[in-house]
Steps between C-alpha positions, in 0.01 A plus 500: 500500500879489528468317833261248347744432216793477741326263748333285229219357715316180401167660588385845603234531771328838481301598807336820388207709613489502883517880519180528298315411822558860604440662159207655319403437135793709382732276701343192340562650154863559596527138622367372165735722303800404717420131463482534124834679486664245729379202299593668171855538630529152658330269251750553214774357723337159472500445876177323603277737699262419785263775611401486867194677635530656842332308782200659671544702816369351822179669615546450875786752494295812433784717637626608159178609341208349320631157398166411337547781248868417460414135432245609239779687323739202533233274349488739203882476475485119508237493225707729281818295559309186404374656176845636420664161565254334266548762225880482525513123546682508833435308820283654772465415866189650659614541859198718566264203445727231644591683823373325819272766648386269783848481647565745782649822360790503749612161364562659157547875550631752748220749442251351254713612204872431547577129479703345782703175482186288504343718232798467271504122551131492402573729203779272378295180546209643300726612218690171486177299527349688206808485280588135566163337575443354157865452412584242766827675585624462857577824678604634834490848644795640691449830676733688725403820671 
């Protein structure tokens, strides 16, 4: 929290829960507890919070395991983040639902999980589109890798 106070951000984007794709029910319980602790520490600072769900994993890259099962777990994470955002009155961007699954996986990831430059561009566009769509604010995305 010292870093947060020192940096004084205008908004805090929290991308939380990707590792739950590889966890059992105990891991999901730890995710929920960790999220609650994180938000309890951050919200009193007054910095606006945006919760970001993880995007789904691309099924055509079955090299890393059963992505169907992992995506089922990520959907559970996204649902919990959405409920938590509503309960705590913070913004939520559901990248799991918004993610373009029809796009070729290699255009967005290196291995079905890890985003590449194109994936991070898509990630940023979806977040900005959700946060600014009804506010009419102009925005641009600048990425350097």
